[in-house]
N, C-alpha and C positions, 0 to 999 in steps of 0.2 A: 565458589569464587567466580566472579564475572570475568569474562574475557577482556583483558586490558588492551587488546589489539583491535583495530577497526575491522568490521566485517567488510569483506571485499566483494566486488562484482567482477567475477572472472569468466571469460569466454574461452573455450577450447574449440578451435576451428580445425577440422580434419578434412582434407580433400578426399573426394570419393574415388577409390581405386586409381590413385593419381597417375602412376606410370602408364597403366593400361588406358586410362581416359585420355591422356595426352596423345598416345598413339592413335586412338580412334578419332580424335579431333583432327589430327594432321593427315590421316588417311581415311576418308569417308567410307571406303570399301570395307573397313574393319568394323564400322559401327553396327551394333546389334549382334555381333558374332562373338562366340567364346574365344577369348584372347589371353595369351600368357606372355608376359615380358620375361625373357630368359632363354636358356638353352634347352633344346629338345633332344639332344644326344644322350648317350648313356651316362654322361657325367653332368648333364645340364641340370640346372636348378631354376625353379620358378621364382622370379623376383617380385612379380605382382600378377594378379589375375583380374580380369574384368568381371563384372557382376554376372554376365552371361555364363562365364566359366565357373564361377563360384557355385552356381546352381548344381553343378555336377560334382562338387566337392573339391575342386581345384583350389589350392591355397598357396600363399607365398611360403618359400623354404621347402616346398615339396619337390621331389625329383621330377625331371621332365618326363621320364619314362612312366612314372606312376600317374602323372597328370594326363598324359596321352591315353593311358589305359582307362582312366575315369571318363575321359571325354575324347573319343576318337576324332571328332571334328575340330579339336582345339587347334588354333593358329598360334604360331610362335613368332615373336619379333625380338630382335636383339635390343638391349637397353641403350638408350641415348641420354646419358647423364648430363651432358652439356645442355641439351634441350630442356630436361626436367629442371635444371638449375635456373635456366632462363625464365621459365614459367613461374618458378617459385619466387624469384625476385619480384615479378610483377604482382603476385599475390601479397607478398610482404609489404610492398609499397602501399597497397590498399589498407593493410592493417595500420600502418604508420600515419595514415590520414586521421585516425581516430585516437591513437595513443602511442606514446613512445615506449610504454611498458609492454613490449612484445618479446616473448621468449620462444624462439624456434626450437622444436624438438627434433625435427628432420626437415627434409625438403617439403613435406606435405602436411605438416601440422605445427601448430603453435598455440601458446597461451597468450591471452591479452587481458590486462588489468584495465578495466574501463570504469573503475570507481569514480575517478575524475577523468574526463575525456575531453578531447579537443572540440567536440561538437556540442558540449554542454547538455548532452542528452541523458536524463536520469534513468532511462530504461535500457538495461543491458540486453534485454531480449530484442528490443527494436534495433539496437545497434547491430546485433548478430544478424538479424534479417537483412538489414541494409548492406552489410559486408558480403553476405552470401549472394545477394542480388547483383552487387557490383562485380564480384568474381565471375558470375555467369555472363553478365553483359560485356565486361571489359576483357575477360580472358577466354571465356567460352567453356568453362568447366563448372561442375557443381561441387558444393562443399556442404558438410554437415557441421553442426555446432552444438555444444553443450554449455549451459550457463548456470552458474551457481556461486556459492560463497567461497569456494576454494578450488584449487587446481585438481585435486583428486575427484571431487564430485562432478566438476565440469567435464573432465575427460571421460568418466563413466557415462555421463549424460549424452555426450556427443555421438556415442555409438548406438543410442537408444532408437533413433528414427532414421537411421541410414538406409539408403542413400538420399541425399538432397533434402534433409530435414533438420530439425533442431528440437532440443528438449531443455526446458527451463525447470530447475529445481529451486523453488523459492525457499528462503530460510525456514519458514514454518513447515515446509514439506520434507526437509532434509532427513529427519530421523525416520519417518515412515518410509520414505524412498529407500533408504539404506537397509531397513529391517526386512523389506519385502524382496530385496535384490538377491538373485541367485549368486552363490558364492563364486561361481566361475566368471561372473561379470565384474568382480572387484579387481580394479587395476592393480597389478603387483602380485596377484595370486595366480600362479601358473598351473599347468595340468597336474604336475606331481604334487604340489601343495594342496590343490583341490582334492585329489584322491586321498591324501592323508587326512584332510578335514572331514571328508565323508566318513572315514573310518572312526572319527571321533564324534560323529553325529552332528556335524556342522554342514548344513546344506544351504542355508539362507543367512542374511544379515542378522536376523533376530536370534538365530542359533549361535552365531559368532558373538553377538552382544551378551549372551547369557553366560559366557565363559569369563572367568576371572583373569586378571592380568597375570597372576602367578601360573595359572593353567596354560595360558597362551605362550608365555615365555618358557615354561617347562617343556612344551611340546614343539614350539617353533622357533626357539632361540631368540635372537635379537629382533627378528621380524615380529615376534609376538606383541611387543609394545606398539609397533606400527599398526597391526591389525586391531588392537584394543582401542586405539584412538580414532582411526578412520571410520570404524563402524558407528562411532558416536559423532561423526561429522567434524572431527577435530583435526585440522591440518593448517599450520600457520606458515607454510612455505610460500615465500613471496614470488611473484613473477619477476624473473631476473633477465633483463634485456641483453646482458652480456654474459652468456653462459660460458664458463671456463671449460675449455676442452681438457679432458683428463687423460686421454690416450689417443694414439694415432696408429693405424694398422693397415696391412695389406695381406691378402692371402690368395692362394691359387689351388684349384681343384684339378687333378691330372686326368688325362684321358685313359691312362693305364696306371694301375697301382705300382708304386715303387717299393722295391724290397731291399735296397741297399743304400746306405748313407752316401756312397759315392755318387749315385745317380741323382741324389737330391741337392748336391752342392750348387749346380748350375741353376736349378730352380730357386734356391735360396738367394742367389746373386740377383736374379731378376726381381724377387720380392723386396730385397734390401734396397735396390735401386728405387723401386716405387715408394717405399716408406720414406727414403731420403728426399725424394722429390716433393712428397706431401708435407714433410716437415719444413722444407725450404719455402713452399708456397704459404704455409701457415705461420712461418717465421717463429718456430718453436724448436726446442730441443728437449731431450729427456734423459733420465738416468737408468730406468729399468727396462731391459729388453726381455720380452716374453716370446718364446717359440711355441706355436700352436701346432699340434700334430693330431690329425684325424685319421684313424686306421681304417682298413678295409671293412672291418666289422662295425664301423661308425662310432666306436669308442673314442673319446676325446682325452688328450693329455696336454698339459701345459708345463713348460719349464722356464723359469725366470732367473735373471741375474741383475743385480743392481750395482752400477758402477759408482765410483766416488765423484764423478763429474758428469756434466751434461754433454750429450753427444747428438749429432745429427748427420755425421759423415757416413756415407754408405759403406765404406770399407770397415769402419769400426763396428757398425751395426752387423755387417756380414760376419766378421770374425767372432763377435759375441754369439751370434746365432749358431755358428759352427760349433763353438764350444758347448752350447746347450744341446745340439744335435748329438754330439759324441759323449755327452754326459753320462748316458746310460743306454743300454741295449734297447732297440726297438721291440715293441711287443708283437708287431704284425707288419704286414705290408701297409704302405701309406697311400691314402687317396687325396689328402690335402695337407698343405703346409702354410703357416701364416707367421708373420712377425709383427709384433706391436711394440710401441715405445710408450711408456707411461712415466709417472713421477715427473711430469713436464715442468718447465720453468715458468708456466703460466699459473700454477696452482698457488693458492694462498691459504693460510691457516685461519679458520673461522671458529668462533666459539659457538657451541650449540646451546640453545636455550631449551630447557626441559620444563614444559608446562604440566604440572602434576594434575591439575584439575581445571578444565576450561569448559564453559558452557556456550552453546551457540546462541547468538543474539537473533531474535526472531522478528524484530521490528523493522528490519531493512527491506524495502520493497524493490523487486526486480522488474 
């Protein structure tokens, strides 16, 4: 069965070490040095690392203590999200000079559908080159890009020639590209899933492709169907310029572990205040409150409650979080608490289209 949807020209643009690069741009003394954005204390966490720091194994989400151990010369700076947001808006303005079909994933990356674009340029690869050049000349930062027929392959490709590079996977190259790809490079396959795949003899795309849909669903649940189709280059997710926010959250990591619910109440009050402020700023409300608890042994627990009405008031959020806190006994002392609100009043019900058999069209030139 031929694909009855048009083959798209998708670009995924990913800023290189965004937070760290902004700090190095604003402070020339930091250029060329191993840099981490985040906290260096016993509870600090690395939000981003420069490429100089990554050479030592420093990565985002790593504890500041471990990062310092890996790289004794590592410099730490506190994050400045207002500045990152300011730069991000400048980059997005460049994107919109080419297409209105821009789907931001975060401050530092976005998908662009340039199948039909404002420049009338038939080459997605040339558009990506031009966008990257403009980001460098007008903003002062480098970006990498991936170009292909869908969002999945474009995102995988953007990581191929980082930093400050790009990779185009033309339609006729898609299947070979995916077959040769290390399974760890597949977007959506994390460390735990990769280890499980290794145990099943799946190391590359061609190994994954050799498995039946029944095998993948039997071993990986609902994700099995996703793996089955993406390794065949099949993904029909459109670039959505107005991504609907599905949740809003805030959390805090404590300087010292907390061992009693009583000590946590004031912390929850501050977190609920922050969630309420973010809800007001985004002009949304939600029904489901989730309490996130990370224990001192790094195990994670979530407790949720769905209310019959939408809320955004900090007092109601706090009272619901308190109920969840006292819902059951704590397993250990606590290092982090978080509150999130989901089931927001921005969500819409959409019908899913299941394509049983779709083939990639190869005549589309990039």
